[in-house]
C-alpha positions as CSV (number, residue, x, y, z in Angstrom):
1,X,-9.2,6.0,34.5
2,X,-5.4,5.7,35.3
3,X,-3.3,3.7,33.1
4,X,-3.1,0.6,35.7
5,X,-6.8,0.2,34.1
6,X,-5.7,-0.9,30.8
7,X,-5.3,-4.5,30.0
8,X,-2.9,-5.3,26.7
9,X,-3.2,-8.8,25.9
10,X,-2.6,-11.1,22.9
11,X,-5.1,-12.2,20.5
12,X,-5.6,-15.7,21.3
13,X,-9.4,-16.3,19.8
14,X,-11.8,-15.9,17.2
15,X,-13.3,-13.6,19.0
16,X,-10.6,-11.2,19.4
17,X,-9.9,-11.4,16.2
18,X,-12.9,-10.0,15.4
19,X,-12.5,-7.4,18.1
20,X,-9.0,-6.6,16.4
21,X,-10.8,-5.8,12.8
22,X,-13.8,-4.2,13.6
23,X,-12.3,-1.4,16.3
24,X,-11.2,0.9,13.1
25,X,-15.1,0.9,12.3
26,X,-16.2,2.1,15.6
27,X,-13.3,4.7,16.0
28,X,-13.5,6.1,12.9
29,X,-17.2,5.8,12.0
30,X,-18.0,9.3,9.9
31,X,-14.1,10.5,9.2
32,X,-13.8,11.5,5.8
33,X,-10.7,9.7,4.6
34,X,-12.0,6.5,5.9
35,X,-13.9,3.8,4.3
36,X,-14.3,0.1,6.4
37,X,-12.0,-2.4,4.5
38,X,-14.2,-6.0,3.7
39,X,-14.2,-7.8,6.8
40,X,-13.7,-10.8,4.4
41,X,-10.6,-9.7,3.0
42,X,-9.2,-8.3,6.4
43,X,-10.1,-11.4,7.9
44,X,-7.9,-13.4,5.2
45,X,-5.3,-10.7,5.5
46,X,-4.6,-11.5,9.0
47,X,-5.0,-15.6,8.7
48,X,-2.0,-17.9,8.7
49,X,-3.6,-20.1,6.8
50,X,-4.5,-17.9,3.9
51,X,-1.3,-14.9,3.7
52,X,1.5,-16.2,2.6
53,X,3.6,-13.7,4.3
54,X,3.2,-16.1,7.6
55,X,5.4,-18.3,5.5
56,X,8.0,-15.9,6.2
57,X,6.9,-13.9,9.2
58,X,5.8,-14.1,13.1
59,X,3.0,-12.1,13.9
60,X,1.5,-11.1,17.1
61,X,-1.9,-8.7,17.5
62,X,-2.4,-7.3,20.4
63,X,-5.8,-5.8,22.1
64,X,-6.1,-2.6,24.3
65,X,-8.9,-3.2,27.0
66,X,-10.2,-1.2,29.7
67,X,-13.3,-2.6,31.8
68,X,-13.7,-4.9,29.6
69,X,-14.3,-2.8,26.9
70,X,-11.4,-2.8,23.6
71,X,-9.9,0.6,23.2
72,X,-6.8,0.3,20.8
73,X,-5.0,-2.9,19.0
74,X,-1.4,-3.2,17.5
75,X,0.5,-5.8,15.7
76,X,4.0,-7.2,16.0
77,X,5.7,-8.7,13.2
78,X,9.4,-10.5,12.6
79,X,9.9,-10.9,9.0
80,X,13.0,-13.4,8.4
81,X,12.3,-12.4,4.4
82,X,13.5,-8.6,5.4
83,X,16.2,-9.7,8.1
84,X,17.8,-11.9,5.1
85,X,17.6,-8.7,3.1
86,X,19.0,-6.1,5.4
87,X,20.5,-7.9,8.0
88,X,19.4,-5.5,10.7
89,X,17.9,-7.1,13.8
90,X,15.1,-5.0,12.8
91,X,11.0,-6.2,13.6
92,X,8.0,-4.2,12.7
93,X,5.1,-2.7,14.1
94,X,1.6,-2.3,12.3
95,X,-2.4,-2.2,12.5
96,X,-1.9,0.6,15.0
97,X,-5.7,1.7,16.4
98,X,-6.4,3.5,19.1
99,X,-8.8,6.1,21.0
100,X,-7.3,9.5,21.7
101,X,-5.4,8.4,25.1
102,X,-1.4,8.3,25.5
103,X,-2.0,5.9,27.8
104,X,-3.5,3.4,25.7
105,X,-0.7,4.0,23.0
106,X,2.2,3.6,25.5
107,X,0.5,0.3,26.7
108,X,0.2,-1.1,23.3
109,X,3.6,-0.1,22.5
110,X,5.3,-1.6,25.8
111,X,3.6,-5.1,24.5
112,X,5.0,-4.6,21.1
113,X,8.4,-3.8,22.1
114,X,8.4,-6.1,24.4
115,X,7.6,-9.1,22.1
116,X,10.0,-7.9,19.7
117,X,13.2,-7.6,22.3
118,X,12.0,-11.0,23.5
119,X,12.9,-12.4,19.8
120,X,16.3,-10.4,19.8
121,X,15.7,-7.7,17.8
122,X,17.2,-4.5,18.0
123,X,15.1,-1.8,16.2
124,X,11.5,-1.3,15.5
125,X,10.0,0.2,12.4
126,X,6.5,1.0,11.2
127,X,3.7,1.0,10.8
128,X,3.5,-1.7,8.1
129,X,0.2,-3.7,8.3
130,X,1.8,-6.5,7.7
131,X,4.7,-5.8,5.5
132,X,6.8,-3.0,3.4
133,X,4.6,-5.1,0.3
134,X,1.3,-4.8,1.7
135,X,-0.3,-1.2,3.7
136,X,2.4,1.2,4.7
137,X,3.1,4.0,6.9
138,X,1.1,6.3,9.1
139,X,-1.2,9.1,7.7
140,X,0.4,12.4,8.5
141,X,-1.0,14.7,5.9
142,X,-4.2,14.9,4.0
143,X,-6.9,13.1,6.9
144,X,-9.7,14.5,4.1
145,X,-8.5,12.8,0.6
146,X,-10.7,10.4,-0.6
147,X,-10.4,7.0,0.6
148,X,-8.5,4.4,-1.8
149,X,-7.9,0.9,-1.9
150,X,-4.9,-0.5,0.5
151,X,-3.9,3.4,1.8
152,X,-4.1,3.7,5.1
153,X,-6.1,6.1,6.9
154,X,-5.0,7.3,10.4
155,X,-6.7,10.3,12.5
156,X,-4.8,13.5,13.2
157,X,-3.7,12.4,16.4
158,X,-2.1,9.4,16.0
159,X,1.1,10.7,14.8
160,X,1.8,12.8,18.0
161,X,0.7,9.8,20.1
162,X,3.5,7.7,18.4
163,X,6.0,10.2,18.4
164,X,5.4,10.9,22.4
165,X,6.5,7.0,22.6
166,X,10.0,7.8,21.5
167,X,9.4,7.3,17.7
168,X,11.2,9.3,14.8
169,X,10.5,9.6,11.8
170,X,12.5,7.3,9.5
171,X,10.7,7.7,6.0
172,X,8.1,10.1,4.6
173,X,6.2,8.5,1.7
174,X,4.3,10.4,-1.1
175,X,0.9,9.8,-2.6
176,X,-0.2,12.1,-6.0
177,X,-3.3,13.3,-7.0
178,X,-3.8,12.7,-11.0
179,X,-6.3,14.4,-13.1
180,X,-6.8,11.3,-15.3
181,X,-9.2,13.8,-17.5
182,X,-7.4,17.0,-17.3
183,X,-3.7,15.8,-17.4
184,X,-1.2,17.3,-20.1
185,X,0.9,14.7,-22.6
186,X,4.4,14.0,-21.5
187,X,7.2,14.8,-23.4
188,X,8.6,11.1,-22.9
189,X,8.3,10.5,-26.8
190,X,10.1,13.3,-27.5
191,X,12.7,12.0,-24.9
192,X,12.6,8.3,-26.5
193,X,13.8,10.0,-29.8
194,X,16.1,11.9,-28.2
195,X,18.0,8.9,-26.7
196,X,17.9,7.1,-30.2
197,X,15.0,5.0,-29.5
198,X,12.5,5.9,-32.1
199,X,10.9,2.6,-33.7
200,X,12.1,0.6,-31.2
201,X,9.3,1.2,-28.4
202,X,5.9,-0.6,-28.9
203,X,3.4,-0.1,-26.0
204,X,1.3,-2.6,-25.0
205,X,-1.9,-3.4,-22.5
206,X,-2.1,-6.8,-20.4
207,X,-3.0,-9.7,-21.9
208,X,-5.6,-11.3,-19.6
209,X,-5.8,-14.6,-20.9
210,X,-2.0,-14.8,-20.1
211,X,-2.7,-13.4,-16.7
212,X,0.1,-15.6,-14.8
213,X,2.6,-15.0,-17.1
214,X,1.9,-11.0,-17.3
215,X,2.0,-10.8,-13.1
216,X,5.5,-12.8,-13.5
217,X,6.5,-10.0,-15.9
218,X,5.6,-7.1,-13.9
219,X,7.2,-8.9,-10.7
220,X,10.5,-9.7,-12.5
221,X,10.6,-5.6,-13.4
222,X,9.3,-4.7,-10.2
223,X,12.2,-7.1,-8.2
224,X,14.7,-5.4,-10.8
225,X,13.4,-1.7,-10.6
226,X,13.1,-1.6,-7.0
227,X,15.6,-3.7,-5.2
228,X,17.9,-0.5,-4.7
229,X,14.5,1.0,-2.5
230,X,14.6,1.5,1.3
231,X,13.0,-1.6,2.9
232,X,12.6,-3.4,-0.2
233,X,11.9,-7.0,0.2
234,X,11.3,-9.2,-2.6
235,X,8.3,-11.0,-3.4
236,X,7.7,-14.3,-2.8
237,X,6.2,-17.0,-5.2
238,X,3.3,-17.9,-2.9
239,X,3.0,-14.0,-2.7
240,X,2.8,-13.6,-6.1
241,X,0.2,-15.8,-6.9
242,X,-2.2,-15.1,-3.6
243,X,-1.8,-11.2,-4.8
244,X,-2.8,-12.5,-8.5
245,X,-6.0,-14.0,-7.0
246,X,-7.0,-11.2,-5.2
247,X,-6.3,-8.3,-7.4
248,X,-7.8,-9.9,-10.7
249,X,-11.0,-8.9,-10.0
250,X,-10.1,-4.8,-9.9
251,X,-7.4,-5.0,-12.7
252,X,-8.7,-3.5,-16.0
253,X,-6.7,-4.6,-19.2
254,X,-6.6,-1.4,-20.6
255,X,-5.1,0.3,-17.1
256,X,-2.1,-2.3,-17.1
257,X,0.4,-1.2,-19.7
258,X,3.5,-2.6,-20.9
259,X,6.5,-0.7,-22.3
260,X,8.7,-3.6,-24.7
261,X,12.0,-1.7,-26.1
262,X,12.9,-4.1,-29.2
263,X,11.6,-7.7,-28.1
264,X,11.8,-7.2,-24.1
265,X,9.1,-5.6,-21.7
266,X,11.3,-2.8,-19.5
267,X,8.6,-0.9,-17.9
268,X,5.3,-1.2,-16.6
269,X,2.7,1.1,-15.0
270,X,-1.0,-0.8,-13.6
271,X,-3.5,1.2,-11.9
272,X,-6.0,-0.9,-10.1
273,X,-10.0,-0.5,-9.5
274,X,-10.2,1.9,-6.3
275,X,-13.2,-0.9,-4.5
276,X,-12.7,1.8,-1.4
277,X,-15.3,3.9,-3.8
278,X,-17.0,0.9,-4.5
279,X,-17.9,-0.4,-1.3
280,X,-18.4,3.0,0.5
281,X,-21.7,2.2,2.1
282,X,-20.6,-1.6,3.2
283,X,-19.6,-1.0,6.8
284,X,-17.5,-3.9,6.0
285,X,-19.9,-6.2,5.0
286,X,-20.2,-8.5,1.9
287,X,-23.6,-9.5,2.3
288,X,-25.3,-10.8,-0.3
289,X,-27.0,-7.6,-1.6
290,X,-23.8,-5.4,-0.9
291,X,-22.1,-8.2,-3.6
292,X,-25.0,-7.7,-6.0
293,X,-24.1,-3.3,-5.6
294,X,-20.5,-4.2,-5.6
295,X,-21.0,-5.9,-9.0
296,X,-23.2,-3.4,-10.6
297,X,-20.9,-0.7,-9.7
298,X,-17.9,-2.6,-10.9
299,X,-19.6,-3.9,-14.2
300,X,-22.2,-1.0,-15.1
301,X,-22.4,2.2,-12.8
302,X,-18.5,1.7,-12.9
303,X,-16.1,3.3,-10.4
304,X,-14.1,6.6,-11.7
305,X,-11.2,6.5,-9.7
306,X,-8.0,4.3,-9.7
307,X,-4.9,3.8,-7.4
308,X,-1.6,3.0,-9.6
309,X,0.2,0.8,-6.8
310,X,2.6,0.2,-8.8
311,X,5.4,1.0,-11.6
312,X,8.8,0.5,-12.9
313,X,11.6,0.8,-15.3
314,X,14.1,-1.8,-15.4
315,X,17.7,-0.5,-13.9
316,X,19.5,-0.9,-17.2
317,X,17.3,1.8,-18.7
318,X,16.2,3.5,-15.7
319,X,19.7,4.7,-15.0
320,X,20.1,6.8,-18.4
321,X,19.2,10.5,-18.6
322,X,16.5,10.2,-21.5
323,X,15.5,6.6,-21.2
324,X,14.2,5.7,-17.5
325,X,11.9,9.1,-17.8
326,X,11.0,8.6,-21.2
327,X,9.8,5.3,-20.5
328,X,8.1,5.8,-16.8
329,X,6.2,9.0,-19.1
330,X,5.0,7.2,-22.3
331,X,4.1,3.9,-20.0
332,X,1.6,7.3,-18.0
333,X,0.6,8.6,-21.2
334,X,-1.0,5.3,-22.3
335,X,-2.2,4.7,-19.0
336,X,-4.0,8.6,-19.1
337,X,-5.3,7.8,-22.5
338,X,-6.6,4.2,-21.4
339,X,-8.4,5.6,-18.6
340,X,-9.9,8.8,-19.9
341,X,-11.6,7.0,-22.7
342,X,-12.7,4.7,-20.1
343,X,-14.4,7.5,-18.1
344,X,-11.9,7.3,-15.0
345,X,-11.4,10.6,-13.6
346,X,-8.9,10.5,-11.3
347,X,-5.9,8.2,-10.3
348,X,-3.6,8.2,-6.9
349,X,0.1,7.8,-7.9
350,X,1.6,6.6,-4.9
351,X,3.5,5.3,-2.8
352,X,7.0,7.2,-3.7
353,X,9.9,7.6,-1.0
354,X,10.6,11.7,-0.7
355,X,14.0,11.1,-1.7
356,X,12.9,9.3,-4.6
357,X,14.1,12.6,-6.5
358,X,13.5,10.7,-10.0
359,X,10.1,9.5,-9.6
360,X,8.9,12.6,-7.8
361,X,10.3,14.9,-10.0
362,X,8.5,13.0,-13.2
363,X,5.2,12.8,-11.5
364,X,5.1,16.5,-10.7
365,X,5.9,17.0,-14.5
366,X,2.9,15.0,-15.8
367,X,0.7,17.2,-13.9
368,X,0.4,14.8,-10.0
369,X,0.0,16.8,-7.0
370,X,1.4,15.8,-3.8
371,X,-1.7,15.3,-1.7
372,X,-1.3,12.5,0.8
373,X,2.0,11.7,3.2
374,X,2.6,9.0,5.1
375,X,5.2,8.7,7.5
376,X,7.2,5.1,8.4
377,X,8.9,5.5,12.3
378,X,11.7,4.5,14.1
379,X,13.1,3.3,17.3
380,X,15.5,1.6,18.7
381,X,15.1,-1.3,21.2
382,X,16.8,-0.8,24.3
């Protein structure tokens, strides 16, 4: 069919949003690297009433239809928190899913870019679903890798279709496969001893009775450690509270590791239970029976894979040639030991910016294998 047969329109009703959420299930069914997210979770993520991102971001969802049949989707967003941080008149796109047809991709981007221009944006980056603190990047390598919680999947054709619409690489993001059972012990303790921290370092795990305080500590370190990173946007308190509630069921206390120097918590690493492993056969539906299966898998049969979405060392220690690496490594050592004891077999560590040499070197040195790459694209809006 000709491109003129395509109609792209804003999501305007509950039925549209349902189609928006369901489209990947049809296009990606059977793809090895994809597991359908839970419908209820996606509905909450895309709801202005439930996702606190919408308190500082304006988002427009679009659907592409051909002869009444949904064939693609995209979001466009303007995040005032990003603009306040970077002052770059940059909007974002995200949620990109489409059949393998250049006309569909072109029509979707035309709609998103027109909306962003109307908001005064002069540049667009993405994909972000729906922000840099949520799902980030378009998968360009590692298509057959295991599905992992909050890590985007895209088919092999998507990257070329995006680039054909005038988008170029802004940054690549690396993810690493880490063998929890067989990874070697690091030299972290030796580095800290050489740095003069012998006897001053203590490692602990999360105290779930003080969960809110632990989350505040983690976010405080994150905001300090990541504040100079490309694309960084600080979490709002509402987002922190929302994430705490959402992630608590997949947090295992022994897999949330904090490192103290004297009486100050200066580093952390967090591994989350890989919910995608537990919901692989749900097709997105959290029925009563699926809920029972989920609880059984999380509590009894256990989920063997994890994801490490966050780790950080405060800048005043990270910039020291021995302390930064030593603190990160000792956190990884304790996470590995605890994960091994709990029967975990693998962890995905990521994402890490391609030009973050220090962190990439640390992860490779402790046994991480680069196995997945996501790309963030950019384009000037003429």
